[in-house]
VEXVOMI-349098 format. One record per residue (C-alpha): residue in three letters; x, y, z. Coordinates in steps of 0.1 Angstrom, whole numbers, padded with zeros to 4 digits, always signed. Layout:
N
ALAXYZ;...
END
This chain:
84
MET-0165-0424-0286;THR-0180-0404-0254;CYS-0152-0420-0235;LEU-0127-0406-0259;LYS-0143-0372-0259;ASN-0142-0371-0219;LEU-0106-0381-0221;ASN-0096-0350-0244;LYS-0118-0327-0222;MET-0098-0340-0191;LYS-0062-0337-0208;LYS-0074-0301-0218;ILE-0084-0291-0180;VAL-0055-0307-0167;THR-0031-0289-0191;THR-0047-0256-0183;PHE-0045-0261-0147;ILE-0008-0270-0150;LEU-0003-0239-0169;LEU-0022-0215-0147;THR-0003-0230-0117;ALA+0031-0222-0134;VAL+0021-0186-0145;MET+0010-0180-0108;LEU+0044-0193-0093;GLN+0065-0173-0115;SER+0047-0143-0105;CYS+0054-0150-0069;GLU+0092-0143-0073;LYS+0106-0116-0052;ASP+0110-0082-0069;ASN+0145-0066-0061;VAL+0140-0038-0040;GLN+0165-0009-0040;SER+0172+0012-0009;MET+0177+0051-0015;GLU+0189+0076+0009;LEU+0188+0115+0008;SER+0219+0130+0002;ASN+0226+0156+0030;SER+0252+0172+0006;SER+0229+0182-0019;GLU+0223+0220-0021;GLN+0185+0216-0025;ARG+0183+0188+0002;HIS+0160+0212+0024;THR+0134+0215-0007;ARG+0133+0176-0013;TYR+0116+0164+0022;LYS+0099+0179+0053;THR+0097+0166+0089;TYR+0069+0167+0112;THR+0059+0155+0146;LEU+0028+0136+0154;ASP+0022+0123+0190;GLY+0059+0127+0200;CYS+0073+0109+0169;GLU+0090+0122+0141;TYR+0080+0116+0105;ILE+0094+0124+0070;VAL+0077+0134+0039;VAL+0094+0130+0006;GLY+0081+0142-0029;VAL+0050+0162-0042;GLY+0017+0152-0055;GLN+0009+0116-0066;TYR+0048+0107-0058;ARG+0046+0117-0022;TRP+0051+0091+0003;GLY+0063+0093+0042;SER+0078+0072+0068;HIS+0087+0072+0106;LYS+0122+0087+0108;GLY+0150+0064+0119;ASP+0165+0089+0143;CYS+0132+0099+0159;LYS+0139+0114+0192;ASN+0108+0100+0212;PRO+0121+0083+0242;ILE+0098+0054+0237;HIS+0121+0041+0211;TYR+0153+0038+0236;ALA+0160+0004+0251;LYS+0156+0003+0288;
END
């Protein structure tokens, strides 16, 4: 009888392990990331972002409050970015 109980307990553990592994593997799929660009033709483009310089590199900040984000500008004029 104890052998049967141990077998049932082992089946439950293996089944739980397989289910958890399957869930974890499903959550590892890549998200679809969309690239967005600021439109230079927008009448309010100057109010949507700001640029600043720090240690000779140019950065852009977009948004306000908790929705603000920033990045190094792709057209930074710092000479360290030019290939020799």
